[in-house]
N, C-alpha and C positions, 0 to 999 in steps of 0.2 A: 894899783895895790890899792885896798879896801882901807877903808878908815871907819873908825866907830870911836865912840864918845865912851872914854874907860871909865868902868863902873856901873853903867846902866846894864845889869847883867841879874839873874834871876837866882844867884846864890846871894842871900840876903846879908851873907857875911862880907861880901864883897862890894856892896851897892854904899858902901860908905864914902870911896873914893871922889875928891872933887873932879869932873871933868875938865877942869882946868889945873890941875894937879902937875909940877912939873915929874915927881917921880910916882907912880899911880902903885895903888896895892898890888905887891906881889901874891901870886898863889903858887901853894907848893903842893906837888902830888906826892907823898911819901910812900914807900914799900911797896911801888907798883910795877909791875914788870912790861917790860918796855919791848916793843916789835918795834924799829925802828923806820921798816919800809924798804931796807938795801937788799933784804934776802937772809941778812944774816941771823943765827940765833937769839933767841930772847935774853934779855937780859934782867935777871931778878932782883928783887929787894934793892931797887934804882928809887932815884929821889930827881923829880922834874921841876924846876922853876921857872914860872911865867912872870914875865914884866911887862906891862901894857900888851901889846901885839903880838912879843918875841919869847921866843923860849929865851933864858938867858945860864941855863944850867942843866945840864943832865950826869948824872953819876949816881956812883955807889951811896945809899942811904948812911949817914953817916960823916960824909968825907966831902959833900955839899954845904957851900957856907948859904945859911939862908937869909935873905933880909930880914931886919926887924919890921915886925907890923905885919909880917906876913900871914895871908889865909892859908892855913894847910887842912889838906884833907888826906886822912890817911884810907888809902886804897890797896890794901892788903888781900889778897885774891882778887884783884882786877888787874887787867893789861890795859895800856895806853899804844895805842897806833896811829900814825898817821890819818890825817883824814882823809877821806877818799876822794882820788880824781878821775871822775868816769866819763867817760868819750862819747857817748850814745846817749844825748836824756833830752827829753823832753819835758813841757809844761803845759800838756794838754792833754784832755781827754777825749777818746773817740769810740763812739760804739759801732756805727754804721758803715764805718770804714770809706767816708764819702767828707764829711767835713767834722772839725776837733773844734772844740770846746778850750778856751784859754783858761790857764790854772795860774794867775799871777799870786795868787792869796796863797793856798794850801800847797801848791807844786814846790816853792822854796824852803817850809817849812816840813814838809816831809821830807825833804832832802837832809836837812839838819840832824833832823831828829834820829836819823840814822848814820850820823858820823859823814855825809857826802859834802865836804867843804870846797869843791871845785868842780865845774860840771863845763863840756863843751856840749852848746845843743846842735842837734845833727839835721839839720832845716828845721824850718817854721813854717805855720800860718798865720802865725802874728807877731810880724818883726817888730813893728815898733810897740807895742806892748814888752815885750824881751828887750828890746833896747832900753825902754824907760826903764824898765823893771832891775835893769843892771844898773843903771844911771842913780836911782835908788839905794840900791843896796852898798854900791862903791861909796856913797856920800853918807851910809850910816843911817840911811832915813827907813829903811826895811830890812828884815831880816831875810837872809839864803846864802846860797852859798855865791864864791865867784862866781860870774859866768862871761864862758867863752863865745862871741856871738857867732853863730850861721845863717848865710841866708835864709831866704824860701827857696824852695824846692825848684830847681832846673830843670826841667821835662819836656820832652815834646809829645806829638797829637797823640792822645789816650790816656795822658796825665791826668790829674784830678783838677777840678774847675779851680781849687785853691793854688796850683802849680803856678810858675811861671812858666810857661808855654813858647818855646822856642825854636824855630824851624831855619832861621839864616845863622850863621854866623857872626855878621855884623850886629844884629838883632841882640845876639847874647853878650857880645862885649859890651855893648851901650848899657845893658842891665849890671852887667860886673861892674861897669865901671860908678854906677849909680848907688850900688850896696854897698861898694868901696868907701865910697865917700861919705857913707851913712856910717862909718865904722866897723863892718863886718868884716872880719879876717878869715872867714872861712866860707866855702860854696860848697852847695850839695846837688850832685845832679842825681837823677833817679831813671826809673825802667825803661824809658823810652827815647831817651838823650840818643841822640844821632851824632858819628864820627865828627865829622866836619864841625858840630855845635861843641861836641864837648873838647876839640882840639882847640877852638876862639876861646872857649872858658877857661881852659886852663894856662894858655899863654898870658889873655888878661889879666886873670888873679895875680900871676908871677910878677906884672909889671908891677901890680899893685902891693906886691910882699904880702898877697893872700895865700892862700893854699885851697886846693879843690880836694873833695872826697865823694865817695860814690856809691849809692846802693844801685847795681850795675845788673841792669838786662840783655837790653839790647845791644852791648859791646861786652867782650869776655873782660877777662884781668888782664890777660895780655896785650890787648889792644889797648886798653887803658892805661897802663904801663910805658908804654911805648911812647905814647903821649904826653906821657909827663906828671899823669895822677900824683897824689901827694899821699893818700889813703883809701882805705876800701873798706868797706862798711859791711857785717851780718858774716865776715869771714868768708866763708867757703862756699857759702850759700850764692854769694856774688860771683862766685869762680867757679860756676856748676858748669856753664859750655866749656870751660878750659880743662876739667877734670873730668867731662863725658868720654868713657870708653866708645874706643870705635872699632871693636872686633873682637876676637876671643882671644888674641892672645895681647889684648891692651887690657890695661886695667885703671881702676880709679887711684891706686898707690903709684904706679909709674906716673901717671901723670901728673900727682903731687911731687914726685921726686924731680921732675923736668921744671914745673910751676915753681916752687921753693926758690933755688938759686936765681932765678929772674927777679924774682920781687926784692931778695936780699939783697943783690947786686945794685939792683935801682933804689934801694932805701926807701921803697914803699912800705907803709904801717898798715897793719891790718888791725881792725879792730873787730874783736869778738865779742859777741851779743849772744852767750849762752844763757837764754830765756826762755823758760817753759810755758809757753803762750795760752798751753790748755790748761795750766795748774787752774782749778777754782781758786776763787778768793778764800781767803779764810774769814771766819766772823770775826774778827778784828779789823781785818781792811774793809769787810762790808758796813761795819759799824760808822766808818768813817766817812761812807758815801751818802750824796744827796740822797733823799727819798728818788728823785726823777731817774736819777744814775743807777741806784739800785734796780729800780723797774727796768729798765733799759737792760741791764746788764743781764739780769735774769732771762729776761725776753732773748737774748743774745746767747746765753748758755743752752736755753732749751732748741734753739735751731742747729745748735753746733754737732756735727757729724752726719747730718741729715744728707741723702742724695741732693746733686747738685751743686752743694757748698764747695768752695775749694779748700783743700786741706792747710791745716796751720802751718806755720813756718816751721822750721827745724829746730833743735835746741841749741843749736850752735856748733856743732861738730867739732865738739872738744878736744878729741884724740889729735884729727889734724892739726889743730893750734900747736896742741903741744909738741909736734913733731916739727912745725915750723919754729917753733922758739928753739929745740936744739938743732935745727939746721943753720941758726943764726938770725933767724927772723924776728923783725921788731912788732910786739903785738900788745896792744895796750884793751881797755875792757869798757862795754858801755851796758846798758840795762835797757833801753830801748821801750819806757814806760810812757804806752801810747794809747793802747785799745781796749781798754776797760779789764783786762785780764791779769795786768800789772802794773803798780802804783809807784810812783817815785820813792826811793828809798827803799821800801821793800825790795822792787825787784834791783836794786843795787847788791843786796847782801845776798839774794838768789845766784845773782851773777857771778859772783865771788866764791859762791858754795858749788856751784856746777863746775867752774874749772878745777875744785877739786876732785869732784866724782867724775871730771874728765881723766885723771891723772896728773896734775899738777899737785905738790906741795902746798900745804895749807900756807907757808912762807914766800913760795913763790907767787899762789894767788893773789897773796896781798901787794906783794911787788909789783904785779903787772898794774892792780888797780891803786897804787898810789907812785911811786917814784916813776914808772915808765909814763903813765899819763903826764904827770909833769914834765919828766923829760921831753916827750913829744910837743907839748904845748910851750915850751921854753921856759917855763917858771920855775924848775928845779933849784934856783938858785934860793928859792923863796919857801917853796912846800913840796911836798911828796914824801920828805924823810923826817925823822925827829934827831934834831943835833941844835945845841947852841948856834944864836942868831937867825935861825928859821922861825917863821910867822907858826903862831901857837893855833893851828890847825890840827885837831886834835879827836879821836875817838877813842873814849874810854869805856870798855865792858866789863863785866863780871865774867870771870872764867879765866881760859886759855885759848885764844883760836891758834896756835901754833900745834897744839895736840888734837884740840876738835874744833873744825872750822865752824860750827853752828854757833859757839860762843860769840862769834861776830855781833851775833841780832842781841847780845845780852847789852844792852846801850844803856847807862846809868848819866854818863855826860857826855858835851859836844862841846868842844871849843874852837872858835871862828875867829882868824885873827886876833886871838887872846880873849874872845868876848865868850862866857859861858852861855850856854842855851841848856834845858832841862829839858829832854828829851818827850818825859810825861806831860808838861804843859804844853810842848810843841802840838804834839799829838791832841789832846786837850782842846787848841784853838780850831781846829779843822776837822774836830768831830762832825760829821752831819754836811759838811761843804764840799767834801773833794767830788770833781764832776761837774761842781758849778760854779765855784770862785775860785 
């Protein structure tokens, strides 16, 4: 659980409380619309009371007792949602597809600026940077979302130089034991992993109460499910071999109808990453890039689509994800901000919006990005929904995302574990830094 010094916040009116206070100053959000993350319809004209790190009351305005001396924010016309819980996240900047640059300063601030208060990394090139950053955030020494650590990438021959290249099961087991001892609770396998090595990784991870997720290519989803994998990344892109039609009487749809029950029965969770990797960065995003990163990005864009270059990944195959959920499947959401064309925070909102474009209702897309992620991580007793007793991880936006999902990007306030953040101030801190620090 994260701990913060109460009162060290960016709203001046909240800064008067002493860090040693027994009763920290309460914050009252008045006249706000509440989307609680459960999928239920929004509740209008609500009051939310935050005391320290917790939500202590939620109810109709005028019916909630307000502690004396509380700081009150009138938020008529605004909506409060649970902080986003995103499942395929990175704190890196990669342009050339080979090596990544760690972003321990800018990435955590970008996540918070967009109301992403909990993340699971999905493989890393910089495990000790992320472990030490998590420790600093947990201690209240640095701003950032709650981080659930994933190991470096486990891969076979043909993987990147930064991957853990494993060819023998016992070699894989030794590495799993090492990273489990270092506090990593998730293990990520990648494109070229072999079946015997994957079987050893899954078995050893489960022995250490850790779980395994995969960006699959050399092994199909059904084979990975048979071996006991817990999570599949990039949804149906990782299952493409299982969905490939074998003849004119076969089809992708019939293959999907056969695949979904297997995933549901095995209780395997699928991570959708419906990100538009070919969308050009906006002027707002370009302004945040370090000059060197901006120059590299421009060069990469100039090469996009030229003969001989691989096609970009798909946008996430959202309609299949919708059918999977209707079949009883467990779906969580990630944004995969890694490759110069999508930045932390910005990509999180894009992912939610693209779920809606794929056919999810706004409320269901928000539920996937909040409660579903929290349940998957086993922290739904603390975060993922808005209710008394939960940690005050809150995203406050202008407008009504239940009616117009684009309003989720109109962020005006963020609370993480009860601490207030000004999104504009966070973005100002990282201007010209993204891609460098």
